[in-house]
N, CA, C and O atoms as a GROMACS GRO file, in nm:
protein
  604
    1MET      N    1   1.096  -0.547   1.711
    1MET     CA    2   1.000  -0.447   1.674
    1MET      C    3   0.990  -0.441   1.522
    1MET      O    4   1.076  -0.493   1.450
    2ARG      N    5   0.886  -0.378   1.475
    2ARG     CA    6   0.869  -0.353   1.331
    2ARG      C    7   0.924  -0.215   1.299
    2ARG      O    8   0.895  -0.118   1.369
    3VAL      N    9   1.004  -0.207   1.193
    3VAL     CA   10   1.060  -0.079   1.149
    3VAL      C   11   1.017  -0.055   1.005
    3VAL      O   12   1.044  -0.135   0.916
    4SER      N   13   0.950   0.057   0.984
    4SER     CA   14   0.909   0.095   0.850
    4SER      C   15   1.028   0.158   0.778
    4SER      O   16   1.083   0.258   0.823
    5VAL      N   17   1.066   0.098   0.666
    5VAL     CA   18   1.174   0.152   0.584
    5VAL      C   19   1.108   0.217   0.463
    5VAL      O   20   1.036   0.152   0.386
    6ILE      N   21   1.133   0.346   0.447
    6ILE     CA   22   1.072   0.421   0.338
    6ILE      C   23   1.183   0.484   0.254
    6ILE      O   24   1.294   0.506   0.302
    7GLY      N   25   1.151   0.512   0.128
    7GLY     CA   26   1.252   0.574   0.044
    7GLY      C   27   1.213   0.570  -0.103
    7GLY      O   28   1.105   0.526  -0.140
    8GLY      N   29   1.305   0.618  -0.182
    8GLY     CA   30   1.280   0.637  -0.324
    8GLY      C   31   1.263   0.509  -0.404
    8GLY      O   32   1.317   0.404  -0.370
    9SER      N   33   1.186   0.521  -0.512
    9SER     CA   34   1.164   0.407  -0.601
    9SER      C   35   1.275   0.395  -0.706
    9SER      O   36   1.287   0.292  -0.771
   10THR      N   37   1.355   0.500  -0.721
   10THR     CA   38   1.465   0.497  -0.818
   10THR      C   39   1.594   0.547  -0.752
   10THR      O   40   1.648   0.650  -0.792
   11PRO      N   41   1.642   0.475  -0.652
   11PRO     CA   42   1.764   0.520  -0.582
   11PRO      C   43   1.888   0.500  -0.669
   11PRO      O   44   1.888   0.423  -0.764
   12THR      N   45   1.992   0.572  -0.632
   12THR     CA   46   2.122   0.548  -0.695
   12THR      C   47   2.173   0.412  -0.645
   12THR      O   48   2.117   0.353  -0.553
   13GLU      N   49   2.279   0.365  -0.708
   13GLU     CA   50   2.337   0.238  -0.664
   13GLU      C   51   2.382   0.248  -0.518
   13GLU      O   52   2.362   0.154  -0.441
   14ARG      N   53   2.440   0.359  -0.481
   14ARG     CA   54   2.486   0.377  -0.343
   14ARG      C   55   2.369   0.378  -0.245
   14ARG      O   56   2.377   0.317  -0.138
   15GLU      N   57   2.260   0.446  -0.280
   15GLU     CA   58   2.142   0.450  -0.194
   15GLU      C   59   2.081   0.311  -0.179
   15GLU      O   60   2.037   0.273  -0.070
   16ALA      N   61   2.078   0.234  -0.289
   16ALA     CA   62   2.026   0.097  -0.282
   16ALA      C   63   2.115   0.011  -0.193
   16ALA      O   64   2.064  -0.072  -0.117
   17GLU      N   65   2.245   0.029  -0.201
   17GLU     CA   66   2.336  -0.046  -0.114
   17GLU      C   67   2.313  -0.009   0.032
   17GLU      O   68   2.316  -0.095   0.120
   18THR      N   69   2.290   0.120   0.058
   18THR     CA   70   2.261   0.165   0.195
   18THR      C   71   2.133   0.100   0.245
   18THR      O   72   2.128   0.055   0.360
   19ALA      N   73   2.030   0.096   0.162
   19ALA     CA   74   1.902   0.035   0.201
   19ALA      C   75   1.918  -0.114   0.227
   19ALA      O   76   1.860  -0.167   0.322
   20ALA      N   77   1.996  -0.182   0.144
   20ALA     CA   78   2.019  -0.325   0.166
   20ALA      C   79   2.094  -0.349   0.297
   20ALA      O   80   2.062  -0.441   0.372
   21GLU      N   81   2.194  -0.266   0.324
   21GLU     CA   82   2.267  -0.277   0.450
   21GLU      C   83   2.175  -0.250   0.568
   21GLU      O   84   2.184  -0.317   0.671
   22LEU      N   85   2.086  -0.152   0.554
   22LEU     CA   86   1.989  -0.122   0.659
   22LEU      C   87   1.902  -0.244   0.686
   22LEU      O   88   1.883  -0.282   0.802
   23GLY      N   89   1.848  -0.305   0.582
   23GLY     CA   90   1.766  -0.425   0.599
   23GLY      C   91   1.842  -0.536   0.669
   23GLY      O   92   1.788  -0.606   0.754
   24HIS      N   93   1.969  -0.551   0.632
   24HIS     CA   94   2.054  -0.653   0.693
   24HIS      C   95   2.072  -0.627   0.843
   24HIS      O   96   2.057  -0.718   0.924
   25VAL      N   97   2.104  -0.503   0.879
   25VAL     CA   98   2.126  -0.468   1.020
   25VAL      C   99   1.996  -0.483   1.099
   25VAL      O  100   1.997  -0.532   1.212
   26LEU      N  101   1.884  -0.442   1.040
   26LEU     CA  102   1.755  -0.460   1.109
   26LEU      C  103   1.729  -0.607   1.138
   26LEU      O  104   1.691  -0.643   1.249
   27ALA      N  105   1.748  -0.692   1.037
   27ALA     CA  106   1.723  -0.836   1.056
   27ALA      C  107   1.818  -0.895   1.159
   27ALA      O  108   1.775  -0.972   1.245
   28GLU      N  109   1.945  -0.860   1.151
   28GLU     CA  110   2.041  -0.912   1.250
   28GLU      C  111   2.006  -0.868   1.392
   28GLU      O  112   2.041  -0.936   1.488
   29SER      N  113   1.939  -0.754   1.403
   29SER     CA  114   1.899  -0.703   1.534
   29SER      C  115   1.763  -0.756   1.578
   29SER      O  116   1.712  -0.717   1.684
   30GLY      N  117   1.704  -0.844   1.498
   30GLY     CA  118   1.579  -0.908   1.534
   30GLY      C  119   1.454  -0.831   1.499
   30GLY      O  120   1.346  -0.861   1.550
   31HIS      N  121   1.466  -0.731   1.412
   31HIS     CA  122   1.351  -0.648   1.376
   31HIS      C  123   1.292  -0.691   1.242
   31HIS      O  124   1.361  -0.746   1.157
   32THR      N  125   1.163  -0.665   1.224
   32THR     CA  126   1.091  -0.690   1.100
   32THR      C  127   1.091  -0.563   1.015
   32THR      O  128   1.071  -0.453   1.067
   33VAL      N  129   1.114  -0.579   0.886
   33VAL     CA  130   1.110  -0.467   0.792
   33VAL      C  131   0.968  -0.456   0.737
   33VAL      O  132   0.913  -0.552   0.683
   34VAL      N  133   0.909  -0.336   0.751
   34VAL     CA  134   0.780  -0.302   0.690
   34VAL      C  135   0.811  -0.199   0.582
   34VAL      O  136   0.887  -0.105   0.606
   35CYS      N  137   0.752  -0.216   0.464
   35CYS     CA  138   0.776  -0.119   0.356
   35CYS      C  139   0.656  -0.116   0.263
   35CYS      O  140   0.556  -0.183   0.287
   36GLY      N  141   0.669  -0.038   0.158
   36GLY     CA  142   0.563  -0.028   0.059
   36GLY      C  143   0.558  -0.143  -0.040
   36GLY      O  144   0.469  -0.147  -0.125
   37GLY      N  145   0.653  -0.236  -0.030
   37GLY     CA  146   0.647  -0.360  -0.104
   37GLY      C  147   0.689  -0.360  -0.249
   37GLY      O  148   0.689  -0.465  -0.313
   38LEU      N  149   0.726  -0.245  -0.303
   38LEU     CA  150   0.762  -0.240  -0.445
   38LEU      C  151   0.913  -0.239  -0.464
   38LEU      O  152   0.984  -0.307  -0.390
   39GLY      N  153   0.964  -0.163  -0.561
   39GLY     CA  154   1.106  -0.164  -0.596
   39GLY      C  155   1.186  -0.057  -0.526
   39GLY      O  156   1.141   0.000  -0.426
   40GLY      N  157   1.304  -0.030  -0.578
   40GLY     CA  158   1.392   0.073  -0.524
   40GLY      C  159   1.439   0.044  -0.384
   40GLY      O  160   1.482  -0.067  -0.353
   41VAL      N  161   1.430   0.146  -0.297
   41VAL     CA  162   1.473   0.132  -0.158
   41VAL      C  163   1.397   0.018  -0.090
   41VAL      O  164   1.454  -0.056  -0.010
   42MET      N  165   1.269   0.004  -0.122
   42MET     CA  166   1.186  -0.101  -0.060
   42MET      C  167   1.242  -0.240  -0.091
   42MET      O  168   1.260  -0.321   0.000
   43ALA      N  169   1.269  -0.266  -0.217
   43ALA     CA  170   1.322  -0.397  -0.256
   43ALA      C  171   1.461  -0.420  -0.198
   43ALA      O  172   1.492  -0.530  -0.153
   44ALA      N  173   1.545  -0.317  -0.200
   44ALA     CA  174   1.681  -0.332  -0.148
   44ALA      C  175   1.679  -0.363   0.002
   44ALA      O  176   1.752  -0.450   0.048
   45ALA      N  177   1.596  -0.292   0.077
   45ALA     CA  178   1.588  -0.318   0.222
   45ALA      C  179   1.535  -0.458   0.249
   45ALA      O  180   1.584  -0.527   0.338
   46CYS      N  181   1.435  -0.499   0.174
   46CYS     CA  182   1.381  -0.634   0.191
   46CYS      C  183   1.486  -0.740   0.156
   46CYS      O  184   1.499  -0.840   0.226
   47ARG      N  185   1.559  -0.716   0.048
   47ARG     CA  186   1.664  -0.812   0.008
   47ARG      C  187   1.766  -0.826   0.120
   47ARG      O  188   1.803  -0.938   0.156
   48GLY      N  189   1.813  -0.714   0.174
   48GLY     CA  190   1.911  -0.719   0.282
   48GLY      C  191   1.857  -0.792   0.403
   48GLY      O  192   1.930  -0.870   0.466
   49ALA      N  193   1.731  -0.769   0.437
   49ALA     CA  194   1.671  -0.836   0.552
   49ALA      C  195   1.659  -0.986   0.530
   49ALA      O  196   1.695  -1.066   0.617
   50VAL      N  197   1.609  -1.025   0.413
   50VAL     CA  198   1.590  -1.167   0.383
   50VAL      C  199   1.725  -1.239   0.378
   50VAL      O  200   1.737  -1.351   0.428
   51GLU      N  201   1.825  -1.177   0.319
   51GLU     CA  202   1.958  -1.239   0.311
   51GLU      C  203   2.018  -1.259   0.450
   51GLU      O  204   2.105  -1.344   0.468
   52ALA      N  205   1.974  -1.180   0.548
   52ALA     CA  206   2.024  -1.193   0.685
   52ALA      C  207   1.930  -1.278   0.770
   52ALA      O  208   1.946  -1.287   0.892
   53GLY      N  209   1.832  -1.342   0.707
   53GLY     CA  210   1.741  -1.429   0.779
   53GLY      C  211   1.624  -1.358   0.845
   53GLY      O  212   1.558  -1.415   0.933
   54GLY      N  213   1.596  -1.235   0.803
   54GLY     CA  214   1.489  -1.157   0.864
   54GLY      C  215   1.356  -1.176   0.796
   54GLY      O  216   1.342  -1.254   0.702
   55HIS      N  217   1.256  -1.102   0.846
   55HIS     CA  218   1.119  -1.110   0.798
   55HIS      C  219   1.077  -0.975   0.740
   55HIS      O  220   1.113  -0.870   0.793
   56THR      N  221   1.000  -0.979   0.631
   56THR     CA  222   0.958  -0.855   0.564
   56THR      C  223   0.808  -0.854   0.537
   56THR      O  224   0.746  -0.957   0.510
   57ILE      N  225   0.752  -0.734   0.546
   57ILE     CA  226   0.611  -0.711   0.518
   57ILE      C  227   0.602  -0.599   0.416
   57ILE      O  228   0.664  -0.494   0.434
   58GLY      N  229   0.528  -0.620   0.309
   58GLY     CA  230   0.509  -0.518   0.206
   58GLY      C  231   0.364  -0.475   0.198
   58GLY      O  232   0.277  -0.557   0.168
   59ILE      N  233   0.338  -0.348   0.223
   59ILE     CA  234   0.201  -0.294   0.216
   59ILE      C  235   0.187  -0.227   0.080
   59ILE      O  236   0.234  -0.115   0.058
   60LEU      N  237   0.120  -0.296  -0.010
   60LEU     CA  238   0.117  -0.260  -0.151
   60LEU      C  239   0.010  -0.157  -0.186
   60LEU      O  240  -0.097  -0.154  -0.124
   61PRO      N  241   0.038  -0.072  -0.285
   61PRO     CA  242  -0.062   0.025  -0.330
   61PRO      C  243  -0.172  -0.041  -0.414
   61PRO      O  244  -0.283   0.012  -0.424
   62SER      N  245  -0.142  -0.154  -0.474
   62SER     CA  246  -0.236  -0.221  -0.564
   62SER      C  247  -0.321  -0.323  -0.488
   62SER      O  248  -0.305  -0.344  -0.368
   63ASP      N  249  -0.412  -0.385  -0.562
   63ASP     CA  250  -0.496  -0.488  -0.502
   63ASP      C  251  -0.446  -0.629  -0.535
   63ASP      O  252  -0.519  -0.727  -0.518
   64ASP      N  253  -0.322  -0.640  -0.583
   64ASP     CA  254  -0.266  -0.769  -0.624
   64ASP      C  255  -0.139  -0.802  -0.545
   64ASP      O  256  -0.037  -0.735  -0.563
   65PRO      N  257  -0.144  -0.903  -0.459
   65PRO     CA  258  -0.024  -0.940  -0.381
   65PRO      C  259   0.095  -0.978  -0.468
   65PRO      O  260   0.210  -0.967  -0.425
   66ALA      N  261   0.069  -1.022  -0.591
   66ALA     CA  262   0.178  -1.060  -0.682
   66ALA      C  263   0.262  -0.941  -0.726
   66ALA      O  264   0.369  -0.961  -0.784
   67ASP      N  265   0.217  -0.819  -0.699
   67ASP     CA  266   0.294  -0.700  -0.735
   67ASP      C  267   0.413  -0.676  -0.642
   67ASP      O  268   0.497  -0.592  -0.670
   68ALA      N  269   0.420  -0.749  -0.531
   68ALA     CA  270   0.528  -0.731  -0.434
   68ALA      C  271   0.663  -0.769  -0.493
   68ALA      O  272   0.672  -0.856  -0.580
   69ASN      N  273   0.768  -0.703  -0.444
   69ASN     CA  274   0.902  -0.742  -0.488
   69ASN      C  275   0.930  -0.883  -0.435
   69ASN      O  276   0.865  -0.927  -0.340
   70PRO      N  277   1.026  -0.955  -0.496
   70PRO     CA  278   1.046  -1.096  -0.460
   70PRO      C  279   1.100  -1.119  -0.318
   70PRO      O  280   1.110  -1.234  -0.274
   71TYR      N  281   1.133  -1.014  -0.247
   71TYR     CA  282   1.188  -1.029  -0.112
   71TYR      C  283   1.084  -1.000  -0.003
   71TYR      O  284   1.118  -0.998   0.115
   72VAL      N  285   0.961  -0.978  -0.041
   72VAL     CA  286   0.854  -0.956   0.056
   72VAL      C  287   0.800  -1.091   0.101
   72VAL      O  288   0.754  -1.171   0.019
   73ASP      N  289   0.805  -1.116   0.232
   73ASP     CA  290   0.751  -1.240   0.287
   73ASP      C  291   0.599  -1.234   0.300
   73ASP      O  292   0.530  -1.331   0.271
   74GLU      N  293   0.548  -1.120   0.345
   74GLU     CA  294   0.404  -1.103   0.364
   74GLU      C  295   0.355  -0.983   0.285
   74GLU      O  296   0.366  -0.870   0.331
   75PRO      N  297   0.300  -1.007   0.165
   75PRO     CA  298   0.243  -0.895   0.089
   75PRO      C  299   0.102  -0.864   0.139
   75PRO      O  300   0.021  -0.955   0.160
   76ILE      N  301   0.073  -0.737   0.157
   76ILE     CA  302  -0.060  -0.693   0.197
   76ILE      C  303  -0.111  -0.600   0.087
   76ILE      O  304  -0.065  -0.487   0.073
   77ALA      N  305  -0.206  -0.650   0.009
   77ALA     CA  306  -0.262  -0.573  -0.101
   77ALA      C  307  -0.371  -0.481  -0.046
   77ALA      O  308  -0.459  -0.526   0.028
   78THR      N  309  -0.363  -0.353  -0.082
   78THR     CA  310  -0.459  -0.257  -0.027
   78THR      C  311  -0.553  -0.197  -0.131
   78THR      O  312  -0.667  -0.164  -0.099
   79GLY      N  313  -0.506  -0.181  -0.255
   79GLY     CA  314  -0.586  -0.112  -0.355
   79GLY      C  315  -0.602   0.037  -0.328
   79GLY      O  316  -0.691   0.101  -0.384
   80LEU      N  317  -0.516   0.092  -0.241
   80LEU     CA  318  -0.530   0.231  -0.196
   80LEU      C  319  -0.439   0.330  -0.268
   80LEU      O  320  -0.447   0.450  -0.242
   81GLY      N  321  -0.353   0.284  -0.356
   81GLY     CA  322  -0.257   0.374  -0.419
   81GLY      C  323  -0.167   0.437  -0.314
   81GLY      O  324  -0.128   0.371  -0.217
   82HIS      N  325  -0.135   0.565  -0.332
   82HIS     CA  326  -0.046   0.633  -0.237
   82HIS      C  327  -0.108   0.649  -0.099
   82HIS      O  328  -0.036   0.676  -0.003
   83ALA      N  329  -0.238   0.633  -0.086
   83ALA     CA  330  -0.302   0.643   0.046
   83ALA      C  331  -0.251   0.533   0.139
   83ALA      O  332  -0.265   0.544   0.261
   84ARG      N  333  -0.193   0.427   0.082
   84ARG     CA  334  -0.138   0.322   0.167
   84ARG      C  335  -0.015   0.370   0.244
   84ARG      O  336   0.029   0.301   0.335
   85ASN      N  337   0.041   0.487   0.210
   85ASN     CA  338   0.159   0.538   0.280
   85ASN      C  339   0.135   0.552   0.429
   85ASN      O  340   0.226   0.529   0.509
   86ALA      N  341   0.014   0.590   0.468
   86ALA     CA  342  -0.018   0.600   0.610
   86ALA      C  343  -0.006   0.463   0.676
   86ALA      O  344   0.042   0.452   0.789
   87LEU      N  345  -0.050   0.358   0.607
   87LEU     CA  346  -0.044   0.223   0.663
   87LEU      C  347   0.099   0.173   0.678
   87LEU      O  348   0.131   0.100   0.772
   88VAL      N  349   0.185   0.212   0.585
   88VAL     CA  350   0.326   0.173   0.595
   88VAL      C  351   0.385   0.226   0.725
   88VAL      O  352   0.452   0.153   0.798
   89VAL      N  353   0.359   0.352   0.755
   89VAL     CA  354   0.413   0.414   0.876
   89VAL      C  355   0.344   0.360   1.001
   89VAL      O  356   0.411   0.330   1.100
   90MET      N  357   0.213   0.349   0.997
   90MET     CA  358   0.138   0.306   1.115
   90MET      C  359   0.172   0.164   1.158
   90MET      O  360   0.154   0.129   1.275
   91ASN      N  361   0.221   0.080   1.066
   91ASN     CA  362   0.253  -0.058   1.099
   91ASN      C  363   0.396  -0.078   1.144
   91ASN      O  364   0.439  -0.192   1.163
   92GLY      N  365   0.470   0.030   1.161
   92GLY     CA  366   0.603   0.024   1.219
   92GLY      C  367   0.604   0.094   1.353
   92GLY      O  368   0.525   0.185   1.378
   93ASP      N  369   0.695   0.050   1.440
   93ASP     CA  370   0.714   0.116   1.569
   93ASP      C  371   0.807   0.236   1.554
   93ASP      O  372   0.813   0.323   1.641
   94ALA      N  373   0.880   0.238   1.443
   94ALA     CA  374   0.975   0.344   1.412
   94ALA      C  375   0.991   0.347   1.261
   94ALA      O  376   0.945   0.257   1.191
   95VAL      N  377   1.057   0.453   1.212
   95VAL     CA  378   1.074   0.473   1.067
   95VAL      C  379   1.219   0.507   1.037
   95VAL      O  380   1.284   0.581   1.110
   96VAL      N  381   1.269   0.450   0.926
   96VAL     CA  382   1.398   0.492   0.873
   96VAL      C  383   1.376   0.526   0.725
   96VAL      O  384   1.323   0.445   0.649
   97ALA      N  385   1.418   0.647   0.687
   97ALA     CA  386   1.404   0.692   0.548
   97ALA      C  387   1.539   0.694   0.481
   97ALA      O  388   1.638   0.740   0.538
   98VAL      N  389   1.543   0.642   0.358
   98VAL     CA  390   1.663   0.646   0.274
   98VAL      C  391   1.624   0.716   0.145
   98VAL      O  392   1.539   0.668   0.070
   99ASP      N  393   1.689   0.832   0.118
   99ASP     CA  394   1.661   0.905  -0.006
   99ASP      C  395   1.512   0.939  -0.011
   99ASP      O  396   1.450   0.959   0.094
  100GLY      N  397   1.455   0.947  -0.127
  100GLY     CA  398   1.311   0.960  -0.143
  100GLY      C  399   1.264   1.088  -0.207
  100GLY      O  400   1.332   1.191  -0.206
  101GLY      N  401   1.146   1.077  -0.264
  101GLY     CA  402   1.080   1.190  -0.330
  101GLY      C  403   0.952   1.227  -0.256
  101GLY      O  404   0.947   1.227  -0.133
  102GLY      N  405   0.848   1.258  -0.334
  102GLY     CA  406   0.722   1.303  -0.276
  102GLY      C  407   0.652   1.198  -0.192
  102GLY      O  408   0.596   1.231  -0.087
  103GLY      N  409   0.654   1.074  -0.236
  103GLY     CA  410   0.592   0.967  -0.157
  103GLY      C  411   0.659   0.951  -0.022
  103GLY      O  412   0.592   0.934   0.079
  104THR      N  413   0.790   0.956  -0.021
  104THR     CA  414   0.865   0.948   0.104
  104THR      C  415   0.833   1.067   0.193
  104THR      O  416   0.819   1.053   0.314
  105LEU      N  417   0.822   1.183   0.132
  105LEU     CA  418   0.788   1.303   0.209
  105LEU      C  419   0.651   1.288   0.276
  105LEU      O  420   0.634   1.330   0.391
  106SER      N  421   0.555   1.229   0.206
  106SER     CA  422   0.424   1.208   0.268
  106SER      C  423   0.434   1.110   0.384
  106SER      O  424   0.369   1.128   0.487
  107GLU      N  425   0.516   1.006   0.368
  107GLU     CA  426   0.535   0.910   0.477
  107GLU      C  427   0.604   0.975   0.597
  107GLU      O  428   0.572   0.944   0.712
  108LEU      N  429   0.697   1.064   0.571
  108LEU     CA  430   0.761   1.136   0.682
  108LEU      C  431   0.658   1.223   0.754
  108LEU      O  432   0.665   1.238   0.876
  109GLY      N  433   0.563   1.280   0.680
  109GLY     CA  434   0.455   1.354   0.743
  109GLY      C  435   0.372   1.266   0.834
  109GLY      O  436   0.339   1.306   0.946
  110TYR      N  437   0.339   1.147   0.787
  110TYR     CA  438   0.264   1.053   0.871
  110TYR      C  439   0.346   1.010   0.994
  110TYR      O  440   0.291   0.992   1.102
  111ALA      N  441   0.476   0.995   0.976
  111ALA     CA  442   0.561   0.960   1.090
  111ALA      C  443   0.553   1.067   1.198
  111ALA      O  444   0.555   1.035   1.318
  112SER      N  445   0.545   1.192   1.158
  112SER     CA  446   0.530   1.301   1.253
  112SER      C  447   0.392   1.297   1.319
  112SER      O  448   0.380   1.309   1.441
  113ILE      N  449   0.289   1.280   1.238
  113ILE     CA  450   0.152   1.275   1.290
  113ILE      C  451   0.135   1.162   1.391
  113ILE      O  452   0.075   1.180   1.497
  114TYR      N  453   0.189   1.045   1.358
  114TYR     CA  454   0.173   0.927   1.444
  114TYR      C  455   0.287   0.909   1.543
  114TYR      O  456   0.299   0.805   1.608
  115ASP      N  457   0.371   1.012   1.556
  115ASP     CA  458   0.476   1.017   1.657
  115ASP      C  459   0.569   0.896   1.654
  115ASP      O  460   0.600   0.837   1.758
  116ARG      N  461   0.614   0.860   1.534
  116ARG     CA  462   0.710   0.750   1.520
  116ARG      C  463   0.851   0.806   1.522
  116ARG      O  464   0.881   0.902   1.451
  117PRO      N  465   0.940   0.747   1.604
  117PRO     CA  466   1.080   0.788   1.597
  117PRO      C  467   1.130   0.769   1.454
  117PRO      O  468   1.105   0.665   1.393
  118THR      N  469   1.200   0.869   1.400
  118THR     CA  470   1.238   0.864   1.260
  118THR      C  471   1.384   0.901   1.240
  118THR      O  472   1.429   1.008   1.282
  119ALA      N  473   1.457   0.812   1.174
  119ALA     CA  474   1.596   0.836   1.137
  119ALA      C  475   1.602   0.856   0.986
  119ALA      O  476   1.526   0.794   0.912
  120GLY      N  477   1.692   0.942   0.941
  120GLY     CA  478   1.705   0.969   0.799
  120GLY      C  479   1.845   0.949   0.748
  120GLY      O  480   1.942   0.997   0.807
  121LEU      N  481   1.855   0.879   0.638
  121LEU     CA  482   1.982   0.857   0.568
  121LEU      C  483   1.973   0.925   0.432
  121LEU      O  484   1.923   0.866   0.336
  122GLY      N  485   2.020   1.049   0.423
  122GLY     CA  486   2.018   1.121   0.297
  122GLY      C  487   1.878   1.149   0.246
  122GLY      O  488   1.853   1.140   0.126
  123THR      N  489   1.788   1.182   0.335
  123THR     CA  490   1.649   1.207   0.296
  123THR      C  491   1.610   1.351   0.323
  123THR      O  492   1.697   1.435   0.349
  124HIS      N  493   1.482   1.379   0.318
  124HIS     CA  494   1.429   1.514   0.341
  124HIS      C  495   1.466   1.564   0.480
  124HIS      O  496   1.472   1.487   0.576
  125ASP      N  497   1.491   1.693   0.489
  125ASP     CA  498   1.521   1.757   0.617
  125ASP      C  499   1.390   1.802   0.681
  125ASP      O  500   1.318   1.884   0.624
  126ALA      N  501   1.359   1.748   0.798
  126ALA     CA  502   1.238   1.787   0.870
  126ALA      C  503   1.269   1.784   1.019
  126ALA      O  504   1.356   1.710   1.064
  127ASP      N  505   1.196   1.865   1.094
  127ASP     CA  506   1.222   1.877   1.239
  127ASP      C  507   1.220   1.744   1.313
  127ASP      O  508   1.300   1.724   1.405
  128HIS      N  509   1.132   1.654   1.275
  128HIS     CA  510   1.117   1.528   1.349
  128HIS      C  511   1.204   1.415   1.292
  128HIS      O  512   1.196   1.302   1.340
  129VAL      N  513   1.286   1.443   1.193
  129VAL     CA  514   1.374   1.342   1.133
  129VAL      C  515   1.515   1.364   1.185
  129VAL      O  516   1.573   1.472   1.167
  130THR      N  517   1.571   1.264   1.249
  130THR     CA  518   1.708   1.272   1.299
  130THR      C  519   1.802   1.216   1.192
  130THR      O  520   1.797   1.097   1.160
  131ALA      N  521   1.886   1.302   1.138
  131ALA     CA  522   1.982   1.260   1.036
  131ALA      C  523   2.089   1.173   1.102
  131ALA      O  524   2.143   1.207   1.207
  132VAL      N  525   2.119   1.061   1.038
  132VAL     CA  526   2.222   0.969   1.086
  132VAL      C  527   2.318   0.940   0.971
  132VAL      O  528   2.286   0.965   0.855
  133GLU      N  529   2.434   0.888   1.005
  133GLU     CA  530   2.539   0.868   0.905
  133GLU      C  531   2.548   0.727   0.847
  133GLU      O  532   2.613   0.707   0.744
  134SER      N  533   2.484   0.629   0.912
  134SER     CA  534   2.498   0.492   0.865
  134SER      C  535   2.375   0.410   0.902
  134SER      O  536   2.298   0.450   0.990
  135PRO      N  537   2.355   0.297   0.835
  135PRO     CA  538   2.245   0.209   0.873
  135PRO      C  539   2.254   0.163   1.019
  135PRO      O  540   2.152   0.153   1.087
  136GLU      N  541   2.375   0.136   1.067
  136GLU     CA  542   2.392   0.095   1.207
  136GLU      C  543   2.344   0.205   1.301
  136GLU      O  544   2.274   0.177   1.399
  137ASN      N  545   2.381   0.329   1.271
  137ASN     CA  546   2.337   0.441   1.354
  137ASN      C  547   2.186   0.459   1.348
  137ASN      O  548   2.123   0.494   1.448
  138ALA      N  549   2.127   0.436   1.232
  138ALA     CA  550   1.982   0.447   1.218
  138ALA      C  551   1.911   0.345   1.306
  138ALA      O  552   1.815   0.379   1.376
  139VAL      N  553   1.959   0.222   1.304
  139VAL     CA  554   1.895   0.117   1.385
  139VAL      C  555   1.913   0.147   1.533
  139VAL      O  556   1.817   0.134   1.610
  140ARG      N  557   2.032   0.186   1.574
  140ARG     CA  558   2.053   0.220   1.716
  140ARG      C  559   1.965   0.337   1.759
  140ARG      O  560   1.909   0.338   1.868
  141TYR      N  561   1.952   0.437   1.670
  141TYR     CA  562   1.869   0.553   1.703
  141TYR      C  563   1.724   0.510   1.726
  141TYR      O  564   1.664   0.544   1.828
  142VAL      N  565   1.666   0.436   1.631
  142VAL     CA  566   1.524   0.401   1.646
  142VAL      C  567   1.503   0.305   1.762
  142VAL      O  568   1.399   0.311   1.828
  143GLU      N  569   1.599   0.218   1.788
  143GLU     CA  570   1.586   0.131   1.906
  143GLU      C  571   1.582   0.214   2.034
  143GLU      O  572   1.494   0.195   2.118
  144ASN      N  573   1.676   0.304   2.047
  144ASN     CA  574   1.680   0.390   2.168
  144ASN      C  575   1.556   0.476   2.180
  144ASN      O  576   1.498   0.486   2.288
  145ALA      N  577   1.515   0.538   2.070
  145ALA     CA  578   1.399   0.627   2.072
  145ALA      C  579   1.270   0.552   2.103
  145ALA      O  580   1.179   0.608   2.164
  146ALA      N  581   1.263   0.426   2.061
  146ALA     CA  582   1.143   0.344   2.086
  146ALA      C  583   1.154   0.268   2.218
  146ALA      O  584   1.058   0.202   2.260
  147GLY      N  585   1.270   0.276   2.284
  147GLY     CA  586   1.288   0.206   2.411
  147GLY      C  587   1.302   0.055   2.395
  147GLY      O  588   1.257  -0.022   2.480
  148VAL      N  589   1.365   0.013   2.285
  148VAL     CA  590   1.382  -0.129   2.257
  148VAL      C  591   1.530  -0.163   2.257
  148VAL      O  592   1.612  -0.088   2.203
  149ASP      N  593   1.565  -0.273   2.318
  149ASP     CA  594   1.704  -0.320   2.315
  149ASP      C  595   1.727  -0.403   2.190
  149ASP      O  596   1.646  -0.490   2.157
  150GLY      N  597   1.838  -0.378   2.120
  150GLY     CA  598   1.874  -0.458   2.005
  150GLY      C  599   1.949  -0.582   2.051
  150GLY      O  600   1.980  -0.597   2.169
  151ASN      N  601   1.977  -0.671   1.955
  151ASN     CA  602   2.052  -0.795   1.987
  151ASN      C  603   2.198  -0.764   2.010
  151ASN      O  604   2.276  -0.854   2.038
   0.00000   0.00000   0.00000
């Protein structure tokens, strides 16, 4: 399945490590990482996925595919700015949030609107976000909630 990984553009070192581990676990479980394609949590999750042999999709705010972080396999240039946040969520079967600010909060709103199972690792507290303690727990949660078996 495709899992949208959302989060802050300026994470702490620990948050970036968590995002990279999340990407790694997703790839090992056979899932594709969908993200906003830029830096921070997005780049860390993509790096972890690619290093584990996984596939990544970056839905960019700009109209230039070259703006994608170096770990994005498929850059999708939109020219939509923050409005692309809806597309990031809509192109995943589930969502995992790591950290995050206002952009992440908007994506969590879209996750609620589009009824995507959502796990949170140190992110905003919202009724539809299930807080989890580790990347492994996040992946198991979204797999179960989406009715998908992991590897």
